[in-house]
Structure formats: structure tokens, C-alpha cells
C-alpha positions in Angstrom: -56.1 110.3 -146.3 -60.0 110.0 -147.4 -60.1 107.0 -145.7 -58.5 107.6 -142.5 -60.7 110.4 -142.2 -63.3 108.6 -142.6 -62.2 105.8 -140.4 -62.1 108.4 -137.4 -65.8 110.1 -137.5 -67.3 106.6 -138.2 -65.2 105.5 -134.6 -66.3 109.1 -133.4 -69.6 107.9 -134.2 -69.3 104.4 -132.6 -68.3 105.7 -129.2 -70.6 108.7 -128.9 -73.5 105.7 -129.7 -71.9 103.4 -127.0 -72.0 106.2 -124.6 -76.0 106.9 -125.5 -76.2 103.3 -124.8 -74.8 103.2 -121.9 -77.0 106.2 -120.8 -80.7 104.2 -122.2 -79.2 101.0 -119.7 -78.7 103.7 -116.8 -81.9 105.0 -117.4 -84.0 101.5 -117.9 -82.5 100.7 -114.6 -83.6 104.0 -112.8 -86.8 103.2 -114.4 -87.5 100.0 -113.5 -86.3 100.9 -109.8 -88.5 103.5 -109.3 -91.7 101.4 -110.0 -90.4 98.6 -108.1 -90.4 101.6 -105.8 -93.9 103.4 -106.3 -95.1 99.7 -106.2 -93.6 99.3 -102.3 -95.4 103.1 -101.7 -98.5 102.1 -103.5 -99.0 98.8 -101.1 -98.1 100.7 -97.9 -100.9 103.4 -99.1 -103.0 100.4 -98.7 -102.1 99.3 -96.4 -101.9 102.3 -93.9 -105.4 103.2 -95.8 -107.0 99.9 -94.5 -105.6 100.8 -91.0 -107.2 104.7 -90.9 -110.6 103.1 -91.9 -110.0 100.3 -88.8 -108.8 103.0 -86.5 -111.8 104.9 -87.7 -114.7 101.9 -87.0 -113.5 101.5 -83.8 -113.2 105.1 -83.0 -117.2 105.3 -83.8 -117.7 102.8 -81.7 -116.0 103.6 -78.8 -117.8 107.0 -79.3 -121.0 105.2 -79.9 -120.7 103.1 -76.1 -120.0 106.9 -74.4 -123.0 108.4 -75.7 -120.7 110.6 -78.2 -122.0 111.5 -81.4 -118.6 110.7 -83.3 -120.1 111.1 -86.9 -121.5 114.8 -85.9 -117.7 115.3 -84.6 -116.1 114.5 -87.8 -118.9 116.6 -89.6 -118.0 119.9 -87.4 -113.9 119.0 -88.4 -114.6 118.5 -92.1 -116.5 122.1 -92.1 -113.4 123.6 -90.3 -111.1 122.0 -92.2 -112.8 123.3 -95.3 -113.1 126.8 -93.8 -109.6 127.1 -93.0 -108.8 126.0 -96.7 -110.8 128.3 -97.6 -109.5 130.9 -95.5 -105.9 130.2 -96.9 -107.0 130.4 -100.7 -108.4 134.0 -99.8 -104.4 135.1 -98.2 -103.1 133.5 -101.5 -105.0 135.4 -103.6 -105.3 138.7 -101.7 -101.6 138.3 -101.4 -101.5 138.2 -105.8 -103.7 141.0 -105.9 -101.0 143.2 -103.7 -98.0 141.9 -105.7 -100.1 142.6 -109.2 -101.3 145.9 -107.5 -97.8 146.7 -106.2 -96.5 146.3 -109.3 -98.5 148.1 -111.6 -97.7 151.2 -109.0 -94.1 150.9 -109.4 -94.8 150.8 -113.8 -96.5 153.9 -113.7 -93.9 155.3 -111.3 -91.1 154.5 -113.8 
């Protein structure tokens, strides 16, 4: 009876090892797929960045032809964007402060 139960345990371990091996293979396939997708995405981003640079240069040249200071417009837009981001961050931190104050009030009320 000792050999039979040992054989059964070994078979169980073998089955679990095989299942784990299959899972590892599936993970490897998923990782390879993700790496390929990442490479494709990287190439797409590089291509889009290059196109964006070309379009910016073209727009700046067109603005210059029209007597418009494109760099000044871009600088103003960057300032406006930074101000909006700062306001959003201030709003988020005040929300956190409001939540903390509300929790403190709830704790003292109890």
C-alpha cells in the first residue's frame, strides 16, 4: 500500500507540474505578443512624432508668411495650459483637504 500511495502522490505532482508548465508557456506567448505590440506602438509613436514635427514647422512657416508670430502664440498656449493644470491640481488638493476635514468632523461627532 505504501508504493501505491507514493505513486499516486507522484502522479499528482506530475499533473500539477504539467499544468504549471502549460501556464508558463501561455505566459511566455503573451509576453512575446505584448513585446511585439509594444514595438509596433513605439514605431507608431515615432512616426506620429515625426509627422507632428513636420506639421509644426509647416504651420510656423505659414504663420511667418502671414506676418504672424507663431512662436509667441505657442508660448501663450503653453502658459494657458500650465495655468489650467495648476488650477486642476489646486482643485484636486482642495478636494482632498475637504475630504480630510469632513472625516475629522465625522470622527469628533462620534
